C-alpha positions as CSV (number, residue, x, y, z in Angstrom):
1,M,-28.1,23.7,-24.8
2,A,-25.6,25.4,-22.6
3,F,-22.9,22.8,-23.6
4,L,-23.5,23.7,-27.3
5,V,-23.3,27.4,-26.7
6,A,-20.2,27.0,-24.6
7,V,-18.4,25.1,-27.4
8,L,-19.5,27.7,-30.0
9,L,-18.2,30.5,-27.8
10,L,-14.9,28.8,-27.3
11,N,-14.4,28.3,-31.0
12,I,-16.1,31.4,-32.6
13,R,-15.4,34.0,-29.8
14,D,-17.8,36.5,-31.3
15,D,-21.1,36.7,-29.4
16,D,-23.2,37.8,-32.5
17,K,-21.8,35.0,-34.7
18,V,-22.3,32.5,-31.9
19,F,-25.9,33.7,-31.5
20,W,-26.6,33.2,-35.2
21,A,-24.8,29.9,-35.3
22,F,-27.0,28.7,-32.4
23,V,-30.1,29.9,-34.2
24,Q,-29.2,28.0,-37.3
25,I,-28.5,24.8,-35.3
26,M,-31.9,25.1,-33.5
27,Q,-33.9,26.1,-36.6
28,L,-32.1,24.8,-39.7
29,L,-30.9,21.5,-38.2
30,R,-34.1,21.4,-36.2
31,W,-32.2,20.6,-33.0
32,R,-34.7,22.6,-30.9
33,K,-37.0,19.5,-31.2
34,I,-34.5,17.7,-28.9
35,Y,-35.4,20.1,-26.1
36,I,-39.1,20.9,-26.6
37,D,-41.9,19.2,-24.6
38,G,-42.1,15.6,-25.4
39,T,-38.6,15.6,-27.0
40,P,-39.9,14.4,-30.4
41,K,-36.5,14.5,-32.1
42,L,-34.8,12.7,-29.2
43,I,-37.4,9.9,-29.4
44,K,-37.0,9.6,-33.1
45,L,-33.2,9.4,-32.9
46,I,-33.4,6.9,-30.1
47,N,-35.7,4.7,-32.1
48,K,-33.4,4.9,-35.2
49,L,-30.4,4.0,-33.0
50,D,-32.3,1.1,-31.5
51,R,-33.2,-0.3,-34.9
52,R,-29.6,0.1,-36.1
53,I,-28.1,-1.6,-33.1
54,K,-30.7,-4.4,-33.4
55,R,-29.8,-4.8,-37.1
56,H,-26.0,-4.3,-37.1
57,L,-25.1,-5.3,-33.6
58,P,-27.6,-7.9,-32.5
59,E,-25.4,-9.4,-29.8
60,I,-25.0,-6.0,-28.1
61,H,-28.8,-5.3,-28.5
62,N,-29.7,-8.6,-26.9
63,H,-27.1,-8.1,-24.1
64,L,-28.6,-4.7,-23.3
65,E,-32.1,-6.2,-23.2
66,E,-31.0,-9.1,-21.0
67,H,-29.7,-6.6,-18.5
68,G,-32.8,-4.4,-18.7
69,L,-30.9,-1.4,-20.2
70,P,-33.0,0.5,-22.7
71,I,-31.2,2.4,-25.5
72,D,-32.5,5.7,-24.3
73,G,-31.2,5.2,-20.8
74,C,-27.7,4.5,-22.1
75,F,-27.4,7.1,-24.9
76,S,-29.8,10.0,-24.5
77,Q,-27.2,12.1,-22.7
78,H,-24.8,11.7,-25.6
79,I,-27.5,12.7,-28.1
80,I,-28.9,15.7,-26.1
81,T,-25.4,17.1,-25.5
82,L,-23.9,16.2,-28.9
83,F,-21.1,14.4,-27.0
84,L,-20.1,17.7,-25.4
85,Y,-20.6,16.6,-21.8
86,D,-17.6,15.0,-20.1
87,T,-15.6,14.3,-23.3
88,P,-12.2,15.5,-24.4
89,M,-12.4,19.0,-26.0
90,E,-10.7,17.9,-29.2
91,F,-13.3,15.1,-29.7
92,A,-16.2,17.5,-28.8
93,N,-14.9,20.1,-31.4
94,R,-14.7,17.5,-34.1
95,V,-18.2,16.2,-33.4
96,I,-19.6,19.7,-33.6
97,D,-17.7,20.3,-36.9
98,V,-19.2,17.3,-38.5
99,F,-22.6,17.9,-36.9
100,L,-22.7,21.4,-38.5
101,V,-22.2,19.8,-41.9
102,E,-24.1,16.5,-41.7
103,G,-26.6,17.0,-38.9
104,H,-27.7,14.3,-36.5
105,R,-26.4,11.4,-38.5
106,I,-23.0,11.8,-37.1
107,I,-24.3,11.4,-33.5
108,L,-25.8,8.0,-34.3
109,Q,-22.7,7.0,-36.3
110,V,-20.4,7.8,-33.4
111,I,-22.5,5.7,-31.0
112,I,-22.5,2.8,-33.4
113,R,-18.7,3.2,-33.9
114,L,-18.1,3.2,-30.1
115,L,-20.2,0.0,-29.7
116,V,-18.2,-1.7,-32.5
117,L,-14.9,-0.6,-31.0
118,K,-15.9,-1.8,-27.5
119,K,-18.1,-4.8,-28.3
120,D,-16.1,-7.4,-26.4
121,K,-15.9,-5.3,-23.3
122,I,-19.6,-4.4,-23.5
123,L,-20.5,-8.1,-23.8
124,A,-18.4,-8.9,-20.7
125,L,-20.0,-6.2,-18.5
126,K,-23.2,-6.7,-16.6
127,G,-25.9,-4.7,-14.9
128,N,-25.0,-1.4,-13.3
129,E,-21.3,-1.7,-14.5
130,L,-22.5,-1.9,-18.1
131,W,-24.9,1.1,-17.7
132,V,-22.2,3.2,-16.1
133,Y,-19.7,2.2,-18.8
134,L,-22.0,3.1,-21.7
135,K,-23.2,6.3,-20.1
136,N,-20.0,7.7,-18.7
137,E,-16.8,5.9,-19.8
138,I,-17.0,4.5,-23.3
139,V,-16.4,7.8,-25.1
140,V,-13.3,8.8,-23.1
141,E,-11.9,5.2,-23.3
142,C,-12.4,5.1,-27.1
143,V,-10.8,8.5,-27.6
144,C,-7.8,7.5,-25.5
145,E,-7.3,4.3,-27.4
146,N,-8.1,5.4,-31.0
147,E,-7.5,8.3,-33.4
148,I,-10.5,10.7,-33.3
149,S,-10.8,10.4,-37.1
150,S,-11.3,6.6,-36.7
151,I,-14.2,7.2,-34.4
152,I,-15.9,10.0,-36.3
153,L,-16.7,8.8,-39.7
154,E,-17.5,11.5,-42.1
155,T,-20.2,10.0,-44.3
156,S,-23.6,11.1,-45.3
157,D,-25.4,7.8,-44.6
158,F,-25.1,4.5,-42.6
159,S,-23.7,2.4,-45.5
160,D,-20.3,2.3,-43.7
161,V,-21.9,0.9,-40.6
162,E,-22.3,-2.5,-42.3
163,I,-18.6,-2.4,-43.2
164,I,-17.7,-1.5,-39.6
165,C,-19.8,-4.3,-38.1
166,R,-18.2,-7.0,-40.2
């Protein structure tokens, strides 16, 4: 939660407005369910992500399974922190902008997009190297190599994922 508040403070710079923006995110967007006991929203999002990777990127899904890497172990941090941890500020700001409009969909879309962009590299990595790459390096590498707008797709559903994966 601190990452989110920090980015809001950097962009809004008015404590009262930051407070109410944070309240709206936690209540209206139901993001508080990411942090409550049992993390029900995180589990729901991880399950959605797992199904989408299995459906649209079966080679990557199988590769992760072969190396004993569960989806939650690779991507929970990105979901919980809304990509705010250890990513370039311009990218983090853009993710928050779209998140405020579209909600959690953008987080899953960005993960899918990263996997599409780095599919060949992901399939070449194994074991711990693969886990470290997905958890710590893929975002920064993609941001360095691509326009942020090509990573963050502003759509209201996953219909574009099928196009991306072709």
